[in-house]
All heavy atoms as TSV, in Angstrom:
chain	resi	resn	atom	element	x	y	z
A	1	MET	N	N	-56.843	103.840	-48.296
A	1	MET	CA	C	-57.017	104.055	-46.873
A	1	MET	C	C	-58.490	104.020	-46.503
A	1	MET	O	O	-58.863	103.556	-45.454
A	1	MET	CB	C	-56.396	105.378	-46.471
A	1	MET	CG	C	-56.428	105.616	-44.994
A	1	MET	SD	S	-55.277	106.894	-44.596
A	1	MET	CE	C	-55.976	107.488	-43.106
A	2	SER	N	N	-59.314	104.501	-47.370
A	2	SER	CA	C	-60.738	104.538	-47.086
A	2	SER	C	C	-61.322	103.129	-46.967
A	2	SER	O	O	-62.182	102.892	-46.136
A	2	SER	CB	C	-61.460	105.322	-48.172
A	2	SER	OG	O	-62.831	105.386	-47.896
A	3	THR	N	N	-60.843	102.221	-47.799
A	3	THR	CA	C	-61.340	100.849	-47.746
A	3	THR	C	C	-60.994	100.207	-46.409
A	3	THR	O	O	-61.797	99.482	-45.831
A	3	THR	CB	C	-60.739	100.026	-48.901
A	3	THR	OG1	O	-61.042	100.685	-50.129
A	3	THR	CG2	C	-61.313	98.632	-48.922
A	4	ARG	N	N	-59.796	100.496	-45.905
A	4	ARG	CA	C	-59.373	99.960	-44.618
A	4	ARG	C	C	-60.263	100.496	-43.496
A	4	ARG	O	O	-60.656	99.762	-42.602
A	4	ARG	CB	C	-57.923	100.336	-44.344
A	4	ARG	CG	C	-57.389	99.701	-43.081
A	4	ARG	CD	C	-55.982	100.107	-42.768
A	4	ARG	NE	N	-55.109	99.961	-43.912
A	4	ARG	CZ	C	-53.874	100.418	-43.963
A	4	ARG	NH1	N	-53.365	101.055	-42.938
A	4	ARG	NH2	N	-53.138	100.261	-45.043
A	5	GLU	N	N	-60.593	101.773	-43.561
A	5	GLU	CA	C	-61.448	102.379	-42.538
A	5	GLU	C	C	-62.865	101.805	-42.600
A	5	GLU	O	O	-63.499	101.595	-41.570
A	5	GLU	CB	C	-61.485	103.901	-42.705
A	5	GLU	CG	C	-60.169	104.572	-42.384
A	5	GLU	CD	C	-59.765	104.416	-40.934
A	5	GLU	OE1	O	-60.625	104.550	-40.054
A	5	GLU	OE2	O	-58.578	104.159	-40.686
A	6	LYS	N	N	-63.351	101.550	-43.805
A	6	LYS	CA	C	-64.675	100.947	-43.946
A	6	LYS	C	C	-64.685	99.537	-43.362
A	6	LYS	O	O	-65.646	99.131	-42.720
A	6	LYS	CB	C	-65.093	100.912	-45.414
A	6	LYS	CG	C	-65.464	102.266	-45.958
A	6	LYS	CD	C	-65.853	102.179	-47.410
A	6	LYS	CE	C	-66.140	103.554	-47.977
A	6	LYS	NZ	N	-66.474	103.506	-49.405
A	7	ALA	N	N	-63.603	98.811	-43.578
A	7	ALA	CA	C	-63.499	97.463	-43.015
A	7	ALA	C	C	-63.453	97.524	-41.496
A	7	ALA	O	O	-64.084	96.707	-40.819
A	7	ALA	CB	C	-62.262	96.763	-43.552
A	8	LYS	N	N	-62.722	98.494	-40.965
A	8	LYS	CA	C	-62.655	98.667	-39.509
A	8	LYS	C	C	-64.049	98.942	-38.948
A	8	LYS	O	O	-64.417	98.434	-37.897
A	8	LYS	CB	C	-61.749	99.842	-39.143
A	8	LYS	CG	C	-60.332	99.524	-38.925
A	8	LYS	CD	C	-59.639	100.788	-38.419
A	8	LYS	CE	C	-58.176	100.621	-38.237
A	8	LYS	NZ	N	-57.550	101.874	-37.786
A	9	ALA	N	N	-64.802	99.772	-39.652
A	9	ALA	CA	C	-66.145	100.119	-39.206
A	9	ALA	C	C	-67.027	98.872	-39.141
A	9	ALA	O	O	-67.746	98.661	-38.168
A	9	ALA	CB	C	-66.763	101.162	-40.143
A	10	GLN	N	N	-66.949	98.049	-40.173
A	10	GLN	CA	C	-67.749	96.817	-40.193
A	10	GLN	C	C	-67.332	95.875	-39.070
A	10	GLN	O	O	-68.174	95.270	-38.412
A	10	GLN	CB	C	-67.604	96.119	-41.539
A	10	GLN	CG	C	-68.338	96.803	-42.662
A	10	GLN	CD	C	-69.828	96.811	-42.433
A	10	GLN	OE1	O	-70.375	97.819	-41.986
A	10	GLN	NE2	N	-70.480	95.726	-42.710
A	11	ILE	N	N	-66.033	95.736	-38.854
A	11	ILE	CA	C	-65.538	94.855	-37.798
A	11	ILE	C	C	-65.992	95.349	-36.439
A	11	ILE	O	O	-66.421	94.550	-35.597
A	11	ILE	CB	C	-64.002	94.741	-37.867
A	11	ILE	CG1	C	-63.594	93.969	-39.118
A	11	ILE	CG2	C	-63.430	94.083	-36.618
A	11	ILE	CD1	C	-62.120	94.026	-39.437
A	12	GLU	N	N	-65.916	96.650	-36.203
A	12	GLU	CA	C	-66.352	97.201	-34.922
A	12	GLU	C	C	-67.842	96.964	-34.706
A	12	GLU	O	O	-68.267	96.642	-33.595
A	12	GLU	CB	C	-66.044	98.688	-34.839
A	12	GLU	CG	C	-64.597	98.988	-34.582
A	12	GLU	CD	C	-64.296	100.467	-34.520
A	12	GLU	OE1	O	-65.140	101.285	-34.960
A	12	GLU	OE2	O	-63.208	100.817	-34.027
A	13	GLN	N	N	-68.629	97.125	-35.760
A	13	GLN	CA	C	-70.068	96.917	-35.626
A	13	GLN	C	C	-70.383	95.465	-35.276
A	13	GLN	O	O	-71.174	95.199	-34.369
A	13	GLN	CB	C	-70.787	97.303	-36.910
A	13	GLN	CG	C	-70.850	98.780	-37.141
A	13	GLN	CD	C	-71.511	99.125	-38.452
A	13	GLN	OE1	O	-72.047	98.265	-39.138
A	13	GLN	NE2	N	-71.478	100.393	-38.809
A	14	VAL	N	N	-69.760	94.540	-35.980
A	14	VAL	CA	C	-70.029	93.117	-35.753
A	14	VAL	C	C	-69.529	92.685	-34.378
A	14	VAL	O	O	-70.237	91.996	-33.634
A	14	VAL	CB	C	-69.388	92.261	-36.870
A	14	VAL	CG1	C	-69.453	90.791	-36.542
A	14	VAL	CG2	C	-70.071	92.544	-38.191
A	15	ALA	N	N	-68.322	93.119	-34.022
A	15	ALA	CA	C	-67.766	92.751	-32.718
A	15	ALA	C	C	-68.598	93.345	-31.593
A	15	ALA	O	O	-68.880	92.667	-30.588
A	15	ALA	CB	C	-66.323	93.219	-32.615
A	16	GLY	N	N	-69.000	94.596	-31.740
A	16	GLY	CA	C	-69.811	95.246	-30.712
A	16	GLY	C	C	-71.149	94.557	-30.523
A	16	GLY	O	O	-71.608	94.357	-29.396
A	17	LYS	N	N	-71.759	94.177	-31.623
A	17	LYS	CA	C	-73.047	93.487	-31.545
A	17	LYS	C	C	-72.901	92.131	-30.867
A	17	LYS	O	O	-73.727	91.747	-30.035
A	17	LYS	CB	C	-73.638	93.308	-32.942
A	17	LYS	CG	C	-75.040	92.752	-32.946
A	17	LYS	CD	C	-75.572	92.693	-34.361
A	17	LYS	CE	C	-76.816	93.535	-34.427
A	17	LYS	NZ	N	-77.414	93.568	-35.748
A	18	ALA	N	N	-71.826	91.407	-31.201
A	18	ALA	CA	C	-71.589	90.093	-30.593
A	18	ALA	C	C	-71.348	90.223	-29.093
A	18	ALA	O	O	-71.906	89.463	-28.301
A	18	ALA	CB	C	-70.403	89.414	-31.260
A	19	VAL	N	N	-70.537	91.189	-28.707
A	19	VAL	CA	C	-70.253	91.405	-27.284
A	19	VAL	C	C	-71.526	91.789	-26.556
A	19	VAL	O	O	-71.815	91.278	-25.465
A	19	VAL	CB	C	-69.168	92.496	-27.108
A	19	VAL	CG1	C	-69.071	92.952	-25.663
A	19	VAL	CG2	C	-67.826	91.983	-27.589
A	20	ARG	N	N	-72.297	92.683	-27.146
A	20	ARG	CA	C	-73.531	93.154	-26.505
A	20	ARG	C	C	-74.514	92.004	-26.297
A	20	ARG	O	O	-75.062	91.827	-25.217
A	20	ARG	CB	C	-74.167	94.249	-27.364
A	20	ARG	CG	C	-75.405	94.874	-26.742
A	20	ARG	CD	C	-75.905	96.053	-27.570
A	20	ARG	NE	N	-76.061	95.781	-28.987
A	20	ARG	CZ	C	-77.165	95.271	-29.530
A	20	ARG	NH1	N	-78.190	94.966	-28.786
A	20	ARG	NH2	N	-77.221	95.068	-30.833
A	21	LYS	N	N	-74.717	91.200	-27.330
A	21	LYS	CA	C	-75.672	90.098	-27.219
A	21	LYS	C	C	-75.204	89.032	-26.232
A	21	LYS	O	O	-76.006	88.507	-25.455
A	21	LYS	CB	C	-75.930	89.487	-28.587
A	21	LYS	CG	C	-76.653	90.439	-29.514
A	21	LYS	CD	C	-77.528	89.698	-30.453
A	21	LYS	CE	C	-78.261	90.700	-31.318
A	21	LYS	NZ	N	-79.678	90.564	-31.201
A	22	ALA	N	N	-73.918	88.713	-26.257
A	22	ALA	CA	C	-73.387	87.713	-25.322
A	22	ALA	C	C	-73.484	88.217	-23.891
A	22	ALA	O	O	-73.842	87.456	-22.982
A	22	ALA	CB	C	-71.948	87.386	-25.668
A	23	ALA	N	N	-73.195	89.484	-23.674
A	23	ALA	CA	C	-73.251	90.043	-22.324
A	23	ALA	C	C	-74.691	90.086	-21.813
A	23	ALA	O	O	-74.941	89.839	-20.629
A	23	ALA	CB	C	-72.643	91.432	-22.307
A	24	HIS	N	N	-75.634	90.397	-22.683
A	24	HIS	CA	C	-77.044	90.389	-22.274
A	24	HIS	C	C	-77.478	88.980	-21.878
A	24	HIS	O	O	-78.227	88.800	-20.924
A	24	HIS	CB	C	-77.946	90.912	-23.387
A	24	HIS	CG	C	-78.111	92.389	-23.384
A	24	HIS	ND1	N	-78.668	93.097	-22.346
A	24	HIS	CD2	C	-77.771	93.317	-24.319
A	24	HIS	CE1	C	-78.681	94.376	-22.633
A	24	HIS	NE2	N	-78.125	94.545	-23.827
A	25	ALA	N	N	-77.004	87.988	-22.618
A	25	ALA	CA	C	-77.385	86.611	-22.326
A	25	ALA	C	C	-76.866	86.162	-20.966
A	25	ALA	O	O	-77.526	85.406	-20.260
A	25	ALA	CB	C	-76.852	85.682	-23.413
A	26	VAL	N	N	-75.698	86.657	-20.596
A	26	VAL	CA	C	-75.093	86.276	-19.316
A	26	VAL	C	C	-75.580	87.186	-18.194
A	26	VAL	O	O	-75.540	86.799	-17.027
A	26	VAL	CB	C	-73.545	86.322	-19.433
A	26	VAL	CG1	C	-72.881	86.011	-18.123
A	26	VAL	CG2	C	-73.075	85.368	-20.505
A	27	GLY	N	N	-76.024	88.387	-18.529
A	27	GLY	CA	C	-76.523	89.312	-17.525
A	27	GLY	C	C	-75.498	90.335	-17.081
A	27	GLY	O	O	-75.630	90.937	-16.026
A	28	LYS	N	N	-74.487	90.557	-17.871
A	28	LYS	CA	C	-73.447	91.537	-17.546
A	28	LYS	C	C	-73.759	92.840	-18.276
A	28	LYS	O	O	-73.391	93.036	-19.430
A	28	LYS	CB	C	-72.062	91.023	-17.982
A	28	LYS	CG	C	-71.672	89.709	-17.390
A	28	LYS	CD	C	-71.272	89.883	-15.957
A	28	LYS	CE	C	-70.765	88.574	-15.403
A	28	LYS	NZ	N	-70.248	88.685	-14.088
A	29	GLU	N	N	-74.442	93.728	-17.597
A	29	GLU	CA	C	-74.911	94.954	-18.236
A	29	GLU	C	C	-73.780	95.936	-18.539
A	29	GLU	O	O	-73.845	96.666	-19.515
A	29	GLU	CB	C	-75.982	95.629	-17.377
A	29	GLU	CG	C	-77.247	94.809	-17.259
A	29	GLU	CD	C	-77.877	94.473	-18.604
A	29	GLU	OE1	O	-77.936	95.350	-19.488
A	29	GLU	OE2	O	-78.289	93.316	-18.785
A	30	THR	N	N	-72.730	95.981	-17.716
A	30	THR	CA	C	-71.636	96.913	-18.005
A	30	THR	C	C	-70.881	96.495	-19.265
A	30	THR	O	O	-70.494	97.336	-20.068
A	30	THR	CB	C	-70.656	97.017	-16.823
A	30	THR	OG1	O	-70.177	95.717	-16.488
A	30	THR	CG2	C	-71.327	97.623	-15.610
A	31	ILE	N	N	-70.693	95.204	-19.428
A	31	ILE	CA	C	-70.021	94.716	-20.635
A	31	ILE	C	C	-70.928	94.924	-21.845
A	31	ILE	O	O	-70.459	95.250	-22.940
A	31	ILE	CB	C	-69.613	93.246	-20.477
A	31	ILE	CG1	C	-68.576	93.125	-19.356
A	31	ILE	CG2	C	-69.046	92.690	-21.775
A	31	ILE	CD1	C	-68.207	91.703	-18.987
A	32	ALA	N	N	-72.234	94.780	-21.647
A	32	ALA	CA	C	-73.184	95.021	-22.737
A	32	ALA	C	C	-73.120	96.479	-23.176
A	32	ALA	O	O	-73.187	96.779	-24.378
A	32	ALA	CB	C	-74.596	94.656	-22.302
A	33	ALA	N	N	-72.960	97.379	-22.237
A	33	ALA	CA	C	-72.849	98.799	-22.572
A	33	ALA	C	C	-71.568	99.068	-23.358
A	33	ALA	O	O	-71.564	99.867	-24.302
A	33	ALA	CB	C	-72.876	99.641	-21.310
A	34	LYS	N	N	-70.491	98.399	-22.989
A	34	LYS	CA	C	-69.234	98.563	-23.734
A	34	LYS	C	C	-69.375	98.031	-25.158
A	34	LYS	O	O	-68.850	98.617	-26.096
A	34	LYS	CB	C	-68.093	97.852	-23.018
A	34	LYS	CG	C	-67.678	98.549	-21.745
A	34	LYS	CD	C	-66.555	97.812	-21.044
A	34	LYS	CE	C	-66.201	98.496	-19.738
A	34	LYS	NZ	N	-65.132	97.800	-19.016
A	35	GLY	N	N	-70.086	96.921	-25.312
A	35	GLY	CA	C	-70.337	96.380	-26.644
A	35	GLY	C	C	-71.187	97.324	-27.476
A	35	GLY	O	O	-70.933	97.513	-28.665
A	36	ALA	N	N	-72.186	97.933	-26.837
A	36	ALA	CA	C	-73.038	98.885	-27.544
A	36	ALA	C	C	-72.227	100.112	-27.965
A	36	ALA	O	O	-72.436	100.656	-29.057
A	36	ALA	CB	C	-74.211	99.293	-26.664
A	37	ALA	N	N	-71.308	100.539	-27.111
A	37	ALA	CA	C	-70.461	101.678	-27.447
A	37	ALA	C	C	-69.547	101.343	-28.631
A	37	ALA	O	O	-69.337	102.177	-29.517
A	37	ALA	CB	C	-69.631	102.090	-26.240
A	38	LEU	N	N	-69.015	100.136	-28.641
A	38	LEU	CA	C	-68.164	99.707	-29.754
A	38	LEU	C	C	-68.960	99.665	-31.053
A	38	LEU	O	O	-68.485	100.108	-32.108
A	38	LEU	CB	C	-67.562	98.337	-29.450
A	38	LEU	CG	C	-66.597	97.767	-30.475
A	38	LEU	CD1	C	-65.360	98.650	-30.596
A	38	LEU	CD2	C	-66.187	96.356	-30.076
A	39	GLU	N	N	-70.167	99.180	-30.954
A	39	GLU	CA	C	-71.034	99.127	-32.132
A	39	GLU	C	C	-71.356	100.537	-32.639
A	39	GLU	O	O	-71.317	100.802	-33.840
A	39	GLU	CB	C	-72.323	98.384	-31.788
A	39	GLU	CG	C	-73.216	98.112	-32.951
A	39	GLU	CD	C	-74.452	97.316	-32.572
A	39	GLU	OE1	O	-74.651	96.974	-31.391
A	39	GLU	OE2	O	-75.228	97.027	-33.498
A	40	ALA	N	N	-71.634	101.450	-31.716
A	40	ALA	CA	C	-71.937	102.831	-32.096
A	40	ALA	C	C	-70.724	103.507	-32.728
A	40	ALA	O	O	-70.863	104.276	-33.687
A	40	ALA	CB	C	-72.395	103.610	-30.873
A	41	ARG	N	N	-69.538	103.202	-32.209
A	41	ARG	CA	C	-68.323	103.774	-32.775
A	41	ARG	C	C	-68.133	103.279	-34.217
A	41	ARG	O	O	-67.740	104.040	-35.096
A	41	ARG	CB	C	-67.114	103.407	-31.914
A	41	ARG	CG	C	-65.840	104.061	-32.389
A	41	ARG	CD	C	-64.713	103.890	-31.425
A	41	ARG	NE	N	-64.350	102.486	-31.323
A	41	ARG	CZ	C	-63.460	102.017	-30.459
A	41	ARG	NH1	N	-62.869	102.815	-29.613
A	41	ARG	NH2	N	-63.178	100.723	-30.439
A	42	GLY	N	N	-68.442	102.013	-34.447
A	42	GLY	CA	C	-68.350	101.466	-35.804
A	42	GLY	C	C	-69.337	102.118	-36.740
A	42	GLY	O	O	-69.017	102.420	-37.892
A	43	LYS	N	N	-70.539	102.360	-36.252
A	43	LYS	CA	C	-71.546	103.029	-37.080
A	43	LYS	C	C	-71.131	104.466	-37.394
A	43	LYS	O	O	-71.307	104.936	-38.513
A	43	LYS	CB	C	-72.906	103.017	-36.381
A	43	LYS	CG	C	-73.552	101.656	-36.386
A	43	LYS	CD	C	-74.896	101.672	-35.696
A	43	LYS	CE	C	-75.501	100.277	-35.688
A	43	LYS	NZ	N	-76.795	100.258	-34.989
A	44	ALA	N	N	-70.564	105.153	-36.406
A	44	ALA	CA	C	-70.110	106.524	-36.620
A	44	ALA	C	C	-68.967	106.561	-37.628
A	44	ALA	O	O	-68.915	107.436	-38.499
A	44	ALA	CB	C	-69.672	107.151	-35.305
A	45	ARG	N	N	-68.050	105.607	-37.525
A	45	ARG	CA	C	-66.932	105.542	-38.469
A	45	ARG	C	C	-67.460	105.287	-39.882
A	45	ARG	O	O	-66.971	105.858	-40.853
A	45	ARG	CB	C	-65.971	104.440	-38.054
A	45	ARG	CG	C	-64.695	104.409	-38.870
A	45	ARG	CD	C	-63.824	103.232	-38.514
A	45	ARG	NE	N	-63.460	103.154	-37.130
A	45	ARG	CZ	C	-62.269	103.512	-36.638
A	45	ARG	NH1	N	-61.349	103.973	-37.438
A	45	ARG	NH2	N	-62.026	103.389	-35.354
A	46	ASN	N	N	-68.485	104.444	-39.997
A	46	ASN	CA	C	-69.078	104.139	-41.291
A	46	ASN	C	C	-69.716	105.392	-41.898
A	46	ASN	O	O	-69.551	105.661	-43.090
A	46	ASN	CB	C	-70.110	103.021	-41.144
A	46	ASN	CG	C	-70.532	102.448	-42.468
A	46	ASN	OD1	O	-69.841	102.570	-43.457
A	46	ASN	ND2	N	-71.688	101.814	-42.487
A	47	VAL	N	N	-70.424	106.155	-41.105
A	47	VAL	CA	C	-71.052	107.392	-41.583
A	47	VAL	C	C	-69.976	108.379	-42.033
A	47	VAL	O	O	-70.119	109.036	-43.071
A	47	VAL	CB	C	-71.948	108.006	-40.485
A	47	VAL	CG1	C	-72.376	109.411	-40.845
A	47	VAL	CG2	C	-73.155	107.125	-40.244
A	48	LYS	N	N	-68.899	108.468	-41.263
A	48	LYS	CA	C	-67.805	109.370	-41.623
A	48	LYS	C	C	-67.211	108.976	-42.971
A	48	LYS	O	O	-66.977	109.832	-43.826
A	48	LYS	CB	C	-66.719	109.325	-40.547
A	48	LYS	CG	C	-65.508	110.194	-40.860
A	48	LYS	CD	C	-64.387	109.959	-39.881
A	48	LYS	CE	C	-63.660	108.704	-40.292
A	48	LYS	NZ	N	-62.377	108.499	-39.661
A	49	GLU	N	N	-66.994	107.695	-43.175
A	49	GLU	CA	C	-66.408	107.232	-44.429
A	49	GLU	C	C	-67.355	107.448	-45.611
A	49	GLU	O	O	-66.919	107.785	-46.701
A	49	GLU	CB	C	-66.008	105.762	-44.327
A	49	GLU	CG	C	-64.821	105.525	-43.433
A	49	GLU	CD	C	-63.595	106.307	-43.848
A	49	GLU	OE1	O	-63.271	106.332	-45.047
A	49	GLU	OE2	O	-62.955	106.906	-42.973
A	50	LYS	N	N	-68.648	107.266	-45.388
A	50	LYS	CA	C	-69.610	107.526	-46.452
A	50	LYS	C	C	-69.607	109.007	-46.826
A	50	LYS	O	O	-69.709	109.367	-47.990
A	50	LYS	CB	C	-71.014	107.101	-46.039
A	50	LYS	CG	C	-71.237	105.621	-46.127
A	50	LYS	CD	C	-72.677	105.261	-45.823
A	50	LYS	CE	C	-72.887	103.774	-45.937
A	50	LYS	NZ	N	-74.281	103.416	-45.654
A	51	GLY	N	N	-69.473	109.870	-45.819
A	51	GLY	CA	C	-69.415	111.301	-46.068
A	51	GLY	C	C	-68.171	111.686	-46.850
A	51	GLY	O	O	-68.225	112.533	-47.751
A	52	LYS	N	N	-67.056	111.072	-46.523
A	52	LYS	CA	C	-65.825	111.344	-47.247
A	52	LYS	C	C	-65.955	110.910	-48.700
A	52	LYS	O	O	-65.454	111.561	-49.597
A	52	LYS	CB	C	-64.643	110.635	-46.587
A	52	LYS	CG	C	-64.169	111.332	-45.339
A	52	LYS	CD	C	-63.125	110.571	-44.548
A	52	LYS	CE	C	-62.008	109.949	-45.276
A	52	LYS	NZ	N	-61.024	109.287	-44.393
A	53	GLY	N	N	-66.644	109.792	-48.918
A	53	GLY	CA	C	-66.830	109.295	-50.271
A	53	GLY	C	C	-67.727	110.194	-51.102
A	53	GLY	O	O	-67.586	110.296	-52.323
A	54	THR	N	N	-68.634	110.888	-50.461
A	54	THR	CA	C	-69.549	111.777	-51.148
A	54	THR	C	C	-68.799	112.974	-51.751
A	54	THR	O	O	-69.130	113.424	-52.844
A	54	THR	CB	C	-70.633	112.295	-50.179
A	54	THR	OG1	O	-71.338	111.178	-49.651
A	54	THR	CG2	C	-71.612	113.206	-50.868
A	55	PHE	N	N	-67.793	113.456	-51.053
A	55	PHE	CA	C	-67.077	114.650	-51.495
A	55	PHE	C	C	-65.961	114.346	-52.480
A	55	PHE	O	O	-65.331	115.236	-52.989
A	55	PHE	CB	C	-66.527	115.413	-50.297
A	55	PHE	CG	C	-67.611	116.032	-49.465
A	55	PHE	CD1	C	-67.878	115.569	-48.200
A	55	PHE	CD2	C	-68.364	117.075	-49.981
A	55	PHE	CE1	C	-68.886	116.139	-47.447
A	55	PHE	CE2	C	-69.372	117.649	-49.227
A	55	PHE	CZ	C	-69.630	117.179	-47.961
A	56	ARG	N	N	-65.687	113.078	-52.742
A	56	ARG	CA	C	-64.615	112.757	-53.683
A	56	ARG	C	C	-65.103	112.701	-55.090
A	56	ARG	O	O	-66.140	112.574	-55.488
A	56	ARG	CB	C	-64.004	111.411	-53.312
A	56	ARG	CG	C	-63.210	111.537	-52.070
A	56	ARG	CD	C	-62.497	110.268	-51.762
A	56	ARG	NE	N	-61.814	110.482	-50.491
A	56	ARG	CZ	C	-60.982	109.620	-49.991
A	56	ARG	NH1	N	-60.733	108.518	-50.592
A	56	ARG	NH2	N	-60.391	109.866	-48.855
């Protein structure tokens, strides 16, 4: 299960970064903020999974 969560974290980070950069290029700041939030959620999930791995 942990591997799946780590993969989700990576996917969220990459997707969020892509959305953020594309939205900035077009000038859509609200969509860029949503992409940044998705990226941050992926980073938070990654930190959580690393913490879980530390205690195992």
